[in-house]
C-alpha positions in Angstrom: 8.1 9.0 -4.0 6.2 10.7 -1.3 4.7 8.4 1.3 1.8 9.4 3.6 0.6 7.0 6.3 -2.8 7.6 7.9 -3.5 5.5 11.0 -7.3 5.8 11.5 -8.4 6.2 15.2 -5.1 5.0 16.7 -1.4 5.9 16.8 0.9 3.8 14.7 4.2 2.7 16.2 7.5 4.0 14.7 8.4 0.4 14.0 5.2 -0.2 11.9 5.7 3.1 10.0 9.3 2.1 9.3 8.3 -1.3 8.1 5.7 0.1 5.7 8.1 2.8 4.3 10.8 0.1 3.7 8.3 -2.1 1.9 6.9 0.7 -0.2 10.3 1.8 -1.5 10.7 -1.6 -3.1 7.8 -0.9 -5.4 10.0 1.6 -7.3 11.9 -1.4 -8.7 8.7 -2.3 -10.6 7.7 1.3 -11.8 9.9 4.3 -11.1 7.3 7.0 -11.9 5.2 6.6 -8.6 4.3 10.1 -7.5 2.8 9.4 -4.1 1.7 6.5 -1.9 -1.1 6.8 0.7 -1.5 4.1 3.2 -4.5 3.9 5.5 -4.3 1.7 8.5 -7.6 0.6 10.1 -8.8 -1.6 12.9 -11.9 -3.7 12.1 -13.6 -5.2 15.1 -16.4 -7.7 14.5 -17.5 -9.0 17.9 -14.3 -10.5 19.4 -12.2 -10.6 16.2 -9.9 -7.7 15.6 -8.6 -7.6 12.1 -6.1 -5.2 10.7 -6.9 -3.5 7.3 -4.3 -1.9 5.1 -5.4 0.2 2.1 -2.8 1.5 -0.3 -3.4 4.2 -2.9 -0.6 4.7 -5.4 -0.7 7.8 -7.6 1.1 7.2 -10.9 0.9 9.5 -13.9 -2.6 9.4 -15.3 -4.0 6.8 -12.9 -4.5 5.9 -9.2 -4.0 2.3 -8.2 -5.8 1.0 -5.1 -5.7 -2.2 -3.0 -7.2 -3.2 0.4 -6.2 -6.3 2.4 -7.2 -7.6 5.8 -5.5 -10.0 8.1 -4.6 -10.5 11.8 -1.5 -8.2 11.7 -0.7 -5.0 9.9 2.6 -6.5 8.7 0.8 -9.4 7.0 -1.9 -7.1 5.5 0.9 -4.9 4.2 2.7 -7.8 2.5 -0.5 -9.0 0.9 -1.4 -5.6 -0.3 2.1 -4.9 -1.7 2.0 -8.2 -3.6 -1.3 -7.3 -5.2 -0.3 -3.7 -6.0 3.0 -4.9 -7.5 1.0 -6.8 -10.1 -1.1 -3.7 -10.8 2.1 -1.7 -11.2 3.6 -4.1 -13.7 0.4 -4.0 -15.8 0.5 -0.2 -15.7 4.1 -0.1 -16.8 3.2 -2.4 -19.7 0.4 -0.1 -20.7 2.6 3.0 -20.6 5.3 1.2 -22.7 2.7 0.1 -25.3 1.4 3.6 -25.7 4.8 5.1 -26.3 
């Protein structure tokens, strides 16, 4: 799986990039035909609150899965997003199995 991380308007630390890569590789246990993962890291500031947004786009054969989650840290947002997209991957795997 090819992983591309896009920090929007800031530079992501090597530690954060490593954390995201490590977590994304675990998705292959649910569905081994993931072609590419794109991760967008964004900062959302509403007045004094600065939330971290993680958007994940997974390209699988015939479909693109997408999830966006917001929380106080990138790590927490990543965990929430991965939990949601893992469910989407399981459903996609079931669809592929039922077609074949």
